[in-house]
N, CA, C and O atoms as CSV, one atom per row, in Angstrom:
chain,resi,resn,atom,element,x,y,z
A,1,MET,N,N,-7.863,-24.508,-31.965
A,1,MET,CA,C,-8.744,-25.004,-30.566
A,1,MET,C,C,-8.494,-24.812,-29.549
A,1,MET,O,O,-7.282,-24.781,-29.336
A,2,GLY,N,N,-9.052,-24.667,-28.817
A,2,GLY,CA,C,-8.936,-24.169,-27.218
A,2,GLY,C,C,-9.868,-24.743,-26.449
A,2,GLY,O,O,-10.883,-25.337,-26.811
A,3,PHE,N,N,-9.496,-24.547,-25.442
A,3,PHE,CA,C,-10.327,-25.285,-24.093
A,3,PHE,C,C,-9.654,-24.576,-22.860
A,3,PHE,O,O,-8.425,-24.507,-22.827
A,4,THR,N,N,-10.303,-24.124,-21.993
A,4,THR,CA,C,-10.201,-23.792,-20.771
A,4,THR,C,C,-10.610,-25.013,-19.581
A,4,THR,O,O,-11.282,-26.027,-19.768
A,5,ILE,N,N,-10.118,-24.654,-18.616
A,5,ILE,CA,C,-10.441,-25.239,-17.065
A,5,ILE,C,C,-10.899,-24.596,-16.422
A,5,ILE,O,O,-10.606,-23.421,-16.641
A,6,TYR,N,N,-11.575,-24.761,-15.609
A,6,TYR,CA,C,-11.964,-23.837,-14.630
A,6,TYR,C,C,-11.724,-24.432,-12.819
A,6,TYR,O,O,-12.463,-25.318,-12.389
A,7,VAL,N,N,-10.761,-23.885,-12.038
A,7,VAL,CA,C,-10.776,-25.177,-10.576
A,7,VAL,C,C,-10.900,-24.730,-9.613
A,7,VAL,O,O,-9.858,-24.332,-9.093
A,8,ASP,N,N,-11.891,-24.582,-9.019
A,8,ASP,CA,C,-12.792,-23.836,-7.699
A,8,ASP,C,C,-12.107,-24.601,-6.214
A,8,ASP,O,O,-12.395,-25.475,-5.396
A,9,CYS,N,N,-11.239,-23.811,-6.457
A,9,CYS,CA,C,-10.425,-23.827,-4.738
A,9,CYS,C,C,-9.888,-22.689,-4.096
A,9,CYS,O,O,-10.037,-21.508,-4.410
A,10,THR,N,N,-9.304,-23.136,-3.245
A,10,THR,CA,C,-8.985,-21.763,-2.225
A,10,THR,C,C,-7.764,-22.238,-2.545
A,10,THR,O,O,-7.378,-23.220,-3.179
A,11,PRO,N,N,-6.930,-20.848,-1.668
A,11,PRO,CA,C,-5.510,-21.197,-2.091
A,11,PRO,C,C,-4.786,-21.730,-1.560
A,11,PRO,O,O,-3.680,-22.060,-1.988
A,12,GLU,N,N,-5.334,-21.989,-0.261
A,12,GLU,CA,C,-4.388,-23.643,0.141
A,12,GLU,C,C,-4.788,-24.991,-0.437
A,12,GLU,O,O,-3.986,-25.900,-0.653
A,13,GLU,N,N,-6.079,-25.043,-0.667
A,13,GLU,CA,C,-5.868,-26.270,-1.509
A,13,GLU,C,C,-4.801,-26.331,-2.507
A,13,GLU,O,O,-3.818,-27.063,-2.393
A,14,GLY,N,N,-5.020,-25.545,-3.484
A,14,GLY,CA,C,-4.479,-25.565,-4.888
A,14,GLY,C,C,-3.105,-25.925,-4.712
A,14,GLY,O,O,-2.447,-26.669,-5.439
A,15,ARG,N,N,-2.510,-24.966,-3.050
A,15,ARG,CA,C,-0.939,-25.214,-3.033
A,15,ARG,C,C,-0.433,-26.701,-2.678
A,15,ARG,O,O,0.549,-27.283,-3.139
A,16,ALA,N,N,-1.785,-27.360,-1.313
A,16,ALA,CA,C,-1.645,-28.501,-1.500
A,16,ALA,C,C,-1.626,-29.462,-2.441
A,16,ALA,O,O,-1.096,-30.565,-2.310
A,17,PHE,N,N,-2.297,-28.991,-3.554
A,17,PHE,CA,C,-2.566,-30.154,-4.752
A,17,PHE,C,C,-1.504,-30.245,-5.681
A,17,PHE,O,O,-1.335,-31.223,-6.409
A,18,LEU,N,N,-0.596,-28.976,-5.663
A,18,LEU,CA,C,0.677,-28.757,-6.889
A,18,LEU,C,C,1.885,-28.831,-5.885
A,18,LEU,O,O,2.976,-28.292,-6.073
A,19,GLY,N,N,1.567,-29.495,-4.913
A,19,GLY,CA,C,3.112,-29.499,-3.765
A,19,GLY,C,C,3.768,-28.456,-2.996
A,19,GLY,O,O,4.588,-28.646,-2.097
A,20,TRP,N,N,3.221,-27.019,-3.544
A,20,TRP,CA,C,3.851,-26.185,-3.267
A,20,TRP,C,C,3.792,-25.587,-1.612
A,20,TRP,O,O,2.677,-25.761,-1.119
A,21,LEU,N,N,4.612,-25.040,-0.854
A,21,LEU,CA,C,5.088,-24.914,0.577
A,21,LEU,C,C,3.899,-23.935,1.100
A,21,LEU,O,O,3.751,-22.991,0.325
A,22,ASP,N,N,3.324,-23.920,1.820
A,22,ASP,CA,C,2.322,-22.900,2.332
A,22,ASP,C,C,3.833,-22.014,3.247
A,22,ASP,O,O,4.523,-22.476,4.156
A,23,VAL,N,N,3.912,-20.897,2.690
A,23,VAL,CA,C,4.874,-19.788,3.134
A,23,VAL,C,C,4.437,-18.630,3.848
A,23,VAL,O,O,5.082,-17.590,3.712
A,24,LYS,N,N,3.151,-18.669,4.797
A,24,LYS,CA,C,2.422,-17.820,5.118
A,24,LYS,C,C,2.558,-17.137,6.283
A,24,LYS,O,O,2.310,-15.950,6.493
A,25,VAL,N,N,3.200,-18.428,7.441
A,25,VAL,CA,C,4.172,-18.290,8.426
A,25,VAL,C,C,5.019,-17.389,8.397
A,25,VAL,O,O,4.965,-16.307,8.981
A,26,ALA,N,N,6.251,-17.993,7.379
A,26,ALA,CA,C,7.271,-16.742,7.155
A,26,ALA,C,C,6.615,-15.838,6.582
A,26,ALA,O,O,6.268,-15.187,7.567
A,27,GLN,N,N,6.102,-15.211,5.537
A,27,GLN,CA,C,5.388,-14.031,4.822
A,27,GLN,C,C,5.272,-13.370,6.183
A,27,GLN,O,O,5.905,-12.318,6.272
A,28,ASP,N,N,4.540,-13.789,7.364
A,28,ASP,CA,C,3.419,-13.402,8.249
A,28,ASP,C,C,5.129,-12.767,8.940
A,28,ASP,O,O,5.575,-11.703,8.510
A,29,ALA,N,N,5.610,-13.271,9.599
A,29,ALA,CA,C,6.753,-12.577,10.881
A,29,ALA,C,C,7.700,-11.663,9.894
A,29,ALA,O,O,8.090,-10.580,10.330
A,30,VAL,N,N,8.154,-12.169,8.291
A,30,VAL,CA,C,8.822,-10.976,7.673
A,30,VAL,C,C,7.926,-9.758,7.529
A,30,VAL,O,O,8.610,-8.751,7.346
A,31,MET,N,N,6.968,-9.581,7.545
A,31,MET,CA,C,6.330,-8.436,7.821
A,31,MET,C,C,6.278,-8.058,8.969
A,31,MET,O,O,6.593,-6.888,9.186
A,32,GLY,N,N,5.904,-8.836,9.980
A,32,GLY,CA,C,5.740,-7.754,10.971
A,32,GLY,C,C,6.979,-7.190,11.110
A,32,GLY,O,O,7.109,-5.985,11.327
A,33,GLU,N,N,7.873,-7.923,11.009
A,33,GLU,CA,C,9.491,-7.960,11.523
A,33,GLU,C,C,9.922,-6.281,10.316
A,33,GLU,O,O,11.001,-5.707,10.465
A,34,ILE,N,N,9.003,-5.845,9.381
A,34,ILE,CA,C,9.425,-4.986,8.618
A,34,ILE,C,C,8.310,-3.777,8.861
A,34,ILE,O,O,8.500,-2.615,8.501
A,35,GLU,N,N,7.158,-4.235,9.508
A,35,GLU,CA,C,6.067,-3.351,9.708
A,35,GLU,C,C,6.817,-2.623,11.296
A,35,GLU,O,O,6.623,-1.508,11.780
A,36,LYS,N,N,7.655,-3.702,11.773
A,36,LYS,CA,C,8.032,-3.151,13.389
A,36,LYS,C,C,9.189,-1.974,13.282
A,36,LYS,O,O,9.293,-1.096,14.139
A,37,ARG,N,N,10.122,-2.075,12.017
A,37,ARG,CA,C,10.720,-1.598,11.724
A,37,ARG,C,C,10.476,-0.104,11.284
A,37,ARG,O,O,11.042,0.927,11.649
A,38,MET,N,N,9.640,-0.275,10.545
A,38,MET,CA,C,9.329,1.283,9.989
A,38,MET,C,C,8.597,1.993,10.649
A,38,MET,O,O,8.519,3.187,10.361
A,39,ARG,N,N,7.755,1.379,11.866
A,39,ARG,CA,C,7.114,2.612,12.810
A,39,ARG,C,C,7.832,2.516,13.821
A,39,ARG,O,O,7.365,3.126,14.783
A,40,ARG,N,N,9.272,1.730,14.102
A,40,ARG,CA,C,10.268,2.735,14.903
A,40,ARG,C,C,10.935,3.643,14.050
A,40,ARG,O,O,11.197,4.671,14.676
A,41,CYS,N,N,11.288,3.679,12.961
A,41,CYS,CA,C,11.740,4.813,12.023
A,41,CYS,C,C,10.612,6.171,12.209
A,41,CYS,O,O,10.905,7.245,12.732
A,42,LEU,N,N,9.748,5.931,11.839
A,42,LEU,CA,C,8.437,6.779,11.953
A,42,LEU,C,C,8.417,7.804,13.064
A,42,LEU,O,O,8.605,9.013,13.201
A,43,ALA,N,N,8.076,6.669,13.848
A,43,ALA,CA,C,8.324,7.609,15.514
A,43,ALA,C,C,9.644,8.168,16.087
A,43,ALA,O,O,9.698,8.849,17.111
A,44,ALA,N,N,10.650,7.833,15.368
A,44,ALA,CA,C,11.695,9.061,15.593
A,44,ALA,C,C,11.934,10.162,14.582
A,44,ALA,O,O,12.905,10.919,14.609
A,45,MET,N,N,10.877,10.181,13.613
A,45,MET,CA,C,10.964,11.481,13.087
A,45,MET,C,C,9.663,11.872,13.460
A,45,MET,O,O,8.808,11.144,13.963
A,46,GLY,N,N,9.558,13.187,13.156
A,46,GLY,CA,C,8.409,13.866,13.401
A,46,GLY,C,C,7.661,14.088,11.806
A,46,GLY,O,O,8.373,14.070,10.802
A,47,SER,N,N,5.905,14.328,11.699
A,47,SER,CA,C,5.459,14.426,10.606
A,47,SER,C,C,5.828,15.049,9.717
A,47,SER,O,O,5.770,14.599,8.573
A,48,ALA,N,N,6.335,16.323,10.007
A,48,ALA,CA,C,6.934,17.174,8.966
A,48,ALA,C,C,7.718,16.785,8.006
A,48,ALA,O,O,7.598,17.033,6.807
A,49,THR,N,N,8.759,15.996,8.685
A,49,THR,CA,C,10.424,15.260,8.104
A,49,THR,C,C,9.441,13.767,7.524
A,49,THR,O,O,10.373,13.052,7.156
A,50,VAL,N,N,8.763,13.336,7.381
A,50,VAL,CA,C,8.360,12.665,6.884
A,50,VAL,C,C,7.774,13.046,5.760
A,50,VAL,O,O,8.242,12.763,4.657
A,51,LEU,N,N,6.778,13.672,5.918
A,51,LEU,CA,C,5.861,14.606,4.495
A,51,LEU,C,C,7.210,15.153,3.565
A,51,LEU,O,O,7.051,15.035,2.350
A,52,LYS,N,N,8.305,15.643,3.946
A,52,LYS,CA,C,9.696,16.352,3.308
A,52,LYS,C,C,9.942,15.446,2.705
A,52,LYS,O,O,9.875,15.529,1.478
A,53,MET,N,N,10.417,13.918,3.492
A,53,MET,CA,C,10.907,12.809,2.651
A,53,MET,C,C,9.787,12.362,1.192
A,53,MET,O,O,10.207,12.053,0.077
A,54,TRP,N,N,8.617,12.426,1.519
A,54,TRP,CA,C,7.641,11.548,0.302
A,54,TRP,C,C,7.056,12.832,-0.596
A,54,TRP,O,O,6.298,12.561,-1.527
A,55,LEU,N,N,7.327,13.930,-0.384
A,55,LEU,CA,C,7.085,15.002,-1.099
A,55,LEU,C,C,8.317,15.670,-2.067
A,55,LEU,O,O,9.454,15.973,-1.703
A,56,PRO,N,N,7.744,15.791,-3.350
A,56,PRO,CA,C,9.450,16.743,-4.056
A,56,PRO,C,C,9.410,17.984,-3.276
A,56,PRO,O,O,8.408,18.541,-2.828
A,57,ASN,N,N,10.733,18.369,-3.166
A,57,ASN,CA,C,11.006,19.560,-2.737
A,57,ASN,C,C,10.254,21.011,-2.981
A,57,ASN,O,O,9.889,21.954,-2.278
A,58,ASN,N,N,10.229,20.595,-4.598
A,58,ASN,CA,C,9.415,22.021,-5.088
A,58,ASN,C,C,8.180,21.262,-5.729
A,58,ASN,O,O,8.259,20.325,-6.524
A,59,VAL,N,N,7.184,21.762,-5.305
A,59,VAL,CA,C,5.675,21.529,-6.263
A,59,VAL,C,C,4.981,22.714,-5.923
A,59,VAL,O,O,4.322,23.041,-4.936
A,60,PRO,N,N,5.385,23.458,-7.313
A,60,PRO,CA,C,4.568,24.489,-7.715
A,60,PRO,C,C,2.768,24.269,-7.656
A,60,PRO,O,O,1.859,25.011,-7.283
A,61,GLY,N,N,2.805,22.850,-8.230
A,61,GLY,CA,C,0.816,22.972,-8.187
A,61,GLY,C,C,0.077,22.564,-7.073
A,61,GLY,O,O,-1.146,22.555,-6.937
A,62,LEU,N,N,1.371,22.066,-5.917
A,62,LEU,CA,C,0.308,21.635,-5.109
A,62,LEU,C,C,-0.768,22.365,-4.273
A,62,LEU,O,O,-1.827,21.922,-3.829
A,63,GLU,N,N,-0.219,23.613,-4.171
A,63,GLU,CA,C,-1.174,24.827,-3.594
A,63,GLU,C,C,-2.544,24.530,-4.376
A,63,GLU,O,O,-3.501,23.942,-3.871
A,64,THR,N,N,-2.483,25.091,-5.852
A,64,THR,CA,C,-3.150,24.878,-6.364
A,64,THR,C,C,-4.325,23.828,-6.189
A,64,THR,O,O,-5.471,24.159,-5.887
A,65,LEU,N,N,-3.904,22.499,-6.415
A,65,LEU,CA,C,-4.011,21.392,-6.686
A,65,LEU,C,C,-5.059,21.144,-5.178
A,65,LEU,O,O,-6.186,20.721,-5.434
A,66,GLN,N,N,-4.738,21.382,-3.688
A,66,GLN,CA,C,-5.216,21.624,-2.341
A,66,GLN,C,C,-6.316,22.612,-2.607
A,66,GLN,O,O,-7.374,22.136,-2.193
A,67,LYS,N,N,-6.489,23.876,-3.170
A,67,LYS,CA,C,-7.472,24.702,-3.442
A,67,LYS,C,C,-8.422,24.350,-3.839
A,67,LYS,O,O,-9.494,24.605,-3.290
A,68,ALA,N,N,-8.279,23.496,-5.169
A,68,ALA,CA,C,-9.042,22.910,-6.019
A,68,ALA,C,C,-9.728,21.806,-5.394
A,68,ALA,O,O,-10.879,21.668,-5.806
A,69,VAL,N,N,-9.376,21.029,-4.569
A,69,VAL,CA,C,-10.167,19.839,-3.715
A,69,VAL,C,C,-10.860,20.393,-2.685
A,69,VAL,O,O,-11.702,19.753,-2.054
A,70,CYS,N,N,-10.508,21.820,-2.400
A,70,CYS,CA,C,-11.684,22.157,-0.969
A,70,CYS,C,C,-12.307,22.477,-1.657
A,70,CYS,O,O,-13.334,21.811,-1.532
A,71,LEU,N,N,-12.427,23.318,-2.610
A,71,LEU,CA,C,-13.896,23.738,-3.551
A,71,LEU,C,C,-14.584,23.264,-3.786
A,71,LEU,O,O,-15.759,23.608,-3.663
A,72,GLN,N,N,-14.081,22.006,-4.345
A,72,GLN,CA,C,-15.292,20.665,-5.060
A,72,GLN,C,C,-15.645,19.862,-3.813
A,72,GLN,O,O,-16.584,19.066,-3.804
A,73,PHE,N,N,-14.857,20.099,-2.753
A,73,PHE,CA,C,-15.821,19.246,-1.464
A,73,PHE,C,C,-16.541,20.290,-1.100
A,73,PHE,O,O,-17.738,20.005,-1.085
A,74,SER,N,N,-16.302,21.433,-0.786
A,74,SER,CA,C,-17.186,22.518,-0.368
A,74,SER,C,C,-18.309,23.202,-1.308
A,74,SER,O,O,-19.160,24.015,-0.948
A,75,GLY,N,N,-18.173,22.859,-2.148
A,75,GLY,CA,C,-19.257,22.871,-3.430
A,75,GLY,C,C,-19.496,24.473,-3.864
A,75,GLY,O,O,-20.318,24.896,-4.677
A,76,THR,N,N,-18.726,25.076,-3.236
A,76,THR,CA,C,-18.628,26.775,-4.124
A,76,THR,C,C,-18.329,26.719,-5.603
A,76,THR,O,O,-18.691,25.721,-6.228
A,77,LYS,N,N,-17.874,27.430,-6.047
A,77,LYS,CA,C,-17.852,27.861,-7.627
A,77,LYS,C,C,-16.690,28.948,-7.575
A,77,LYS,O,O,-16.047,29.094,-8.614
A,78,ASP,N,N,-16.364,29.704,-6.499
A,78,ASP,CA,C,-15.026,30.556,-6.566
A,78,ASP,C,C,-13.456,29.419,-6.330
A,78,ASP,O,O,-12.328,29.912,-6.354
């Protein structure tokens, strides 16, 4: 035997009902600080440096993939 209960409430109402703390203010502050630090670090580096960090050193199929995507969007068959 099983049963399901559906509760229609907002997240704020649910937290208040369960007695949980509203951490949105703290979360926004932490995320704002993380974003500020990331922007400062990325501004200090050039875009080529960022791409080298994010992409593997040796990507043999990257050019092939890039050509395939370009061909797909251009509508040609070559």
